[in-house]
C-alpha positions in Angstrom: -3.8 -13.4 -6.9 -1.0 -10.9 -6.7 1.3 -10.3 -3.9 2.8 -6.6 -3.5 6.1 -6.2 -1.7 6.3 -2.6 -0.5 9.4 -1.4 0.9 12.3 1.0 1.0 16.3 1.1 2.0 17.2 3.7 4.3 15.2 6.1 5.7 11.6 6.9 7.0 9.8 7.5 3.9 6.3 6.1 5.4 6.1 2.7 4.1 3.6 2.0 6.3 1.4 4.7 6.0 1.6 4.4 2.3 0.5 0.7 2.9 -2.6 1.7 4.4 -3.6 4.3 1.9 -3.2 2.1 -0.7 -5.2 -1.1 1.3 -8.1 1.1 2.1 -8.7 2.2 -1.5 -7.5 -0.6 -3.2 -9.6 -1.7 -6.2 -10.0 -5.8 -5.8 -10.3 -7.4 -2.8 -6.8 -7.2 -0.5 -4.8 -8.4 2.6 -2.2 -5.9 4.2 0.3 -8.2 5.6 3.1 -7.0 8.0 6.2 -8.5 7.0 9.0 -6.4 8.2 11.2 -8.3 9.9 12.0 -5.3 12.1 8.6 -5.1 13.8 5.3 -3.8 13.0 3.3 -0.5 13.6 -0.3 -1.3 12.0 -1.7 -2.8 14.9 -1.0 0.3 17.8 -2.0 2.9 14.8 -5.0 1.7 13.6 -8.2 0.5 15.7 -10.0 -3.0 15.3 -13.5 -3.4 13.7 -15.3 -3.6 16.9 -13.5 0.1 17.5 -11.4 -1.0 20.2 -7.6 -2.1 19.7 -5.8 -4.8 17.6 -4.0 -7.5 19.0 -0.1 -7.4 18.9 0.6 -10.4 20.1 -1.8 -12.0 17.2 -0.5 -12.1 13.4 2.6 -12.8 12.2 4.1 -14.6 15.6 1.4 -16.4 16.0 1.1 -17.9 12.4 4.7 -18.7 12.7 4.0 -20.5 16.1 1.8 -22.7 14.2 3.1 -23.2 10.7 6.0 -25.3 11.1 4.7 -28.6 9.8 3.2 -26.4 7.0 2.3 -23.1 6.0 -1.9 -22.9 3.9 -3.4 -20.4 2.5 -6.3 -21.6 4.9 -3.9 -20.8 8.1 -3.3 -17.4 7.2 -6.5 -16.0 7.9 -6.6 -17.7 10.9 -4.2 -15.4 12.4 -5.8 -12.1 10.4 -7.5 -9.3 12.1 -9.8 -6.1 10.6 -9.5 -2.6 11.3 -12.4 -0.4 11.3 -14.7 -0.7 7.9 -13.6 -4.6 7.5 -9.9 -4.4 5.5 -8.1 -7.7 6.6 -4.6 -7.5 7.9 -1.9 -9.9 9.3 -0.3 -7.7 12.1 3.7 -8.0 12.3 5.9 -8.9 15.0 5.7 -6.7 18.3 9.8 -6.4 18.2 12.6 -7.4 16.1 14.7 -9.6 18.2 11.6 -12.0 17.1 12.6 -12.7 14.0 15.6 -14.6 15.0 13.5 -17.8 15.5 11.4 -17.5 12.4 14.2 -17.2 9.8 12.5 -20.0 8.3 8.8 -18.5 7.8 10.0 -16.2 4.6 10.3 -18.4 1.8 6.9 -20.6 2.6 5.2 -17.2 3.6 6.1 -15.4 0.9 4.5 -18.5 -1.2 1.4 -18.7 1.0 0.8 -14.9 0.1 1.4 -15.2 -3.5 -1.6 -18.2 -3.7 -4.1 -16.6 -1.8 -7.3 -17.2 -3.9 -9.2 -14.1 -4.2 -7.4 -11.4 -3.0 -4.3 -9.6 -3.6 -1.7 -9.1 -1.1 0.1 -5.8 -0.1 3.2 -6.8 2.1 4.9 -4.2 4.2 8.6 -5.4 4.3 9.6 -2.1 5.9 13.6 -1.4 5.0 15.7 -3.7 3.2 19.2 -5.0 3.6 19.1 -6.1 7.2 17.7 -9.5 7.0 19.0 -10.7 4.2 16.2 -14.0 4.6 13.6 -11.9 3.4 14.7 -11.6 0.0 12.7 -15.6 0.2 9.4 -14.0 0.3 10.4 -10.9 -2.4 11.3 -13.5 -4.7 7.6 -15.0 -5.0 6.4 -11.5 -5.2 4.8 -10.6 -8.9 5.9 -6.4 -8.3 7.9 -5.2 -5.3 7.7 -1.3 -4.8 10.7 0.8 -3.8 9.5 4.2 -2.2 11.5 6.8 -1.9 11.6 10.5 -0.9 13.5 12.9 -3.6 16.3 13.9 -1.5 19.9 13.4 -2.8 20.4 10.7 0.1 17.2 9.2 -0.4 17.9 8.4 -4.6 21.2 7.6 -3.8 20.5 4.3 -1.3 17.7 3.5 -4.0 19.8 3.9 -6.5 22.1 1.0 -4.6 19.5 -1.1 -3.6 18.1 -1.5 -7.1 21.7 -2.9 -8.1 21.5 -5.6 -5.8 17.6 -6.2 -6.4 17.3 -10.2 -7.3 17.3 -10.5 -11.1 13.9 -11.4 -12.8 12.2 -9.3 -10.4 9.5 -6.7 -11.6 10.4 -3.4 -9.7 8.6 -0.2 -9.9 9.6 3.2 -8.0 6.8 5.7 -5.6 8.5 9.0 -4.9 7.1 10.4 -1.9 6.5 13.8 -2.8 6.2 17.5 -1.4 2.9 18.3 -3.6 4.2 21.6 -4.5 7.3 20.1 -6.3 5.3 17.0 -7.4 6.1 16.6 -11.0 9.0 17.7 -10.9 10.8 15.5 -8.2 9.2 12.5 -9.9 10.9 13.5 -13.3 13.8 14.3 -11.2 13.8 10.5 -10.1 12.6 9.1 -13.1 16.0 10.7 -14.8 18.5 9.2 -12.1 16.4 5.7 -12.2 17.0 5.6 -16.2 20.6 6.0 -15.6 21.4 3.3 -13.4 20.2 0.9 -16.7 18.3 -1.5 -14.3 15.3 -2.8 -15.5 12.2 -1.0 -13.6 8.7 -1.0 -14.4 7.2 2.4 -13.7 8.0 5.6 -11.5 5.2 7.0 -10.0 4.3 9.1 -6.8 2.3 9.6 -3.6 1.7 13.0 -2.0 3.2 13.9 1.1 0.5 14.5 3.6 1.3 14.6 7.1 -2.4 15.7 7.7 -3.8 13.1 5.8 -1.5 10.9 7.4 -3.1 12.0 10.5 -6.8 11.8 9.1 -6.2 8.1 8.3 -5.0 7.3 11.9 -8.2 9.0 13.0 -6.2 11.3 15.2 -8.7 14.6 13.7 -12.1 14.8 11.9 -12.3 15.9 8.2 -12.9 14.4 4.8 -10.6 11.7 4.3 -11.3 10.8 0.6 -10.4 14.7 0.1 -7.0 14.5 1.4 -4.1 14.6 -1.0 -2.5 10.7 0.5 -6.0 9.1 -0.5 -6.5 11.0 -3.8 -3.0 10.0 -5.0 -3.4 6.4 -3.0 -6.6 5.8 -5.5 -4.6 6.5 -8.3 -1.4 4.9 -7.8 -3.4 1.9 -6.3 -4.9 1.5 -9.7 -1.7 1.5 -11.2 0.0 -1.1 -9.3 -2.8 -3.3 -9.3 -2.7 -3.2 -12.9 0.9 -4.0 -12.9 1.1 -6.6 -10.8 1.7 -10.1 -12.1 0.5 -13.4 -10.1 3.2 -15.8 -9.6 1.9 -17.8 -12.4 1.7 -15.5 -14.9 5.0 -12.9 -14.1 7.4 -15.3 -15.3 6.1 -15.0 -18.8 6.5 -11.4 -18.7 9.7 -9.6 -20.2 10.7 -6.9 -18.2 10.7 -3.4 -20.1 13.7 -1.5 -21.0 15.1 0.6 -18.0 15.8 3.7 -20.2 11.9 3.8 -20.9 10.0 3.3 -17.3 6.9 3.5 -18.8 6.7 7.3 -19.8 5.8 10.4 -17.5 3.8 9.8 -14.4 0.2 10.7 -14.5 -0.8 14.1 -12.2 -2.3 12.6 -9.0 -5.9 12.1 -9.1 -6.3 11.4 -12.6 -8.6 8.0 -13.4 -6.1 5.5 -14.0 -7.4 3.0 -16.6 -9.9 0.6 -15.6 -9.0 -2.8 -13.3 -10.3 -6.6 -14.4 -12.4 -7.3 -11.4 -13.7 -4.1 -10.4 -16.8 -1.5 -11.3 -16.4 2.1 -12.1 -17.4 3.8 -9.4 -20.9 6.2 -9.7 -19.1 9.3 -8.3 -16.3 10.7 -9.5 -13.3 10.5 -8.0 -14.6 7.8 -5.5 -12.8 4.2 -5.7 -14.5 1.5 -8.0 -16.0 -1.1 -6.1 -15.7 -4.7 -6.0 -17.1 -6.8 -8.5 -20.5 -9.1 -8.1 -19.0 -12.3 -6.9 -15.3 -10.9 -5.3 -14.7 -12.7 -2.6 -16.3 -11.5 0.8 -14.5 -12.2 3.4 -10.9 -10.6 1.6 -12.3 -7.4 0.7 -11.3 -4.0 1.7 -14.1 -2.0 0.2 -17.3 -3.1 2.2 -18.8 -2.0 5.8 -19.0 1.1 5.4 -19.3 3.4 8.6 -20.9 6.8 8.1 -18.3 9.7 8.0 -15.5 7.5 6.7 -14.0 6.6 3.6 -16.6 5.1 1.6 -16.3 0.7 1.6 -13.0 1.0 4.7 -14.3 3.0 8.0 -11.0 4.6 8.5 -11.2 7.9 9.4 -14.7 7.7 11.2 -13.8 9.5 14.4 -15.4 12.6 13.8 -17.1 15.3 15.9 -19.9 15.9 13.8 -21.5 14.9 10.3 -23.1 16.4 6.9 -24.7 15.1 4.1 -23.2 13.9 1.1 -22.6 11.2 -1.4 -20.2 9.4 1.2 -21.6 10.6 4.9 -18.4 12.6 5.0 -17.9 14.7 7.8 -16.0 18.4 7.3 -13.3 18.8 9.3 -14.0 20.8 12.9 -13.8 24.2 13.0 -10.0 25.3 13.7 -8.1 22.1 12.1 -5.8 22.6 9.9 -6.2 23.1 6.0 -5.1 20.4 3.7 -2.4 21.1 1.6 -3.1 22.7 -2.0 -3.1 20.7 -4.8 0.5 19.8 -6.5 1.2 22.6 -8.8 0.0 22.6 -12.2 -2.8 19.6 -11.0 -6.5 19.7 -11.6 -8.4 16.7 -10.5 -10.6 15.4 -13.4 -13.8 17.1 -14.2 -13.1 20.1 -12.5 
C-alpha cells in the first residue's frame, strides 16, 4: 500500500507526536516506522502491548544488521513491536552514530515499506537535511508531509525546503497551529506556500495540544479521543489516507498547480470523505473501523483496552472509568482542562 513520509526542516514542530496520533486513528491498517537517522523516541515514550516497555534495541538497527543480503517485506515484520492497543511500530535507531553504518539501507528500506502488503506505512523521518542518503527513501514515498509551526522562522525554513524537494515528489504541508488562531495560521501559511510557485498538494492543520500529547503518552487519565490533538488528527488522517498514492500508481498522477493547494482547510473535527476500504463509524466523531477482510496482522484499530482511545489502547492509564460509548475514563479531579475548541469552529453534529 502507500508509504507516507512525515518530516520537518528545522526546529521541533512535533513530528513524532503527530505520527503517533495519526497512527492511532488511521482509517486503514498501518505501520509506524521511525526512520530518523538521528535516532528515535517511540521506544521511550509508549508502552508495549503487555504493559511493559518497548525494546529500543529491536527495530531499525536489528533490521539493518540482518538485511544486507536482501530486504523483504516479510523481514520487516520480524523486527516490529506492538504498543498497547495493537499499533505496530518499527523502532528507530537509539542514537545518530548508528546511522553511519547504515547509509546503504535507506533505498532498500523505502522500496520495502512502499511495497508492504495490506498496510500503509507512516515513516517518521524527523528533520531533513542532515542525511542526504535519506532522499533515497523519500523518493519511494507516495506522499511527503512537511510539518511546520506558524512562526516566521519555521515558515521560512519550510519555504526553503520546498525549493529543494526532489522533482516529482508529491508534497503536502501540515501546520501545527495554536487552536486560538487555527484557521488564520493555516491560511497565512497557505498564502506563503502558494507564493513559492512549488507544487504542493494541500495545506492542512493539526492542533498544538500539549495536554493531548501527555494523554497520548499515558501521563494522566482523561478522554484522549476528545482531545484536540486526536480530533484534528482524525480528520488529518482521513485527508492523508485519501491523498497518499501507492508506489505503482503515483507516476500516473500529475501534480496540481502550486497556486491552488486544494482549497481552504476543513475545520478540525469535520468528517472527511469516506476512504476506500473503511466502514463508517457508528458513533458520530469516532474513527472508521477497518473493513471486513483487512489484514488483521498490521491493523492499528483493534484490541481496544477499556479506558483507551478506541482501537488503540493509547491513553489507557487512567485512575477510574465511567460508562460511555468507548468505555472512556474522564480526567481525574484536578487534571488540567483541555484547550477550548478553535475559534469559529463547532464539531459536526453540535
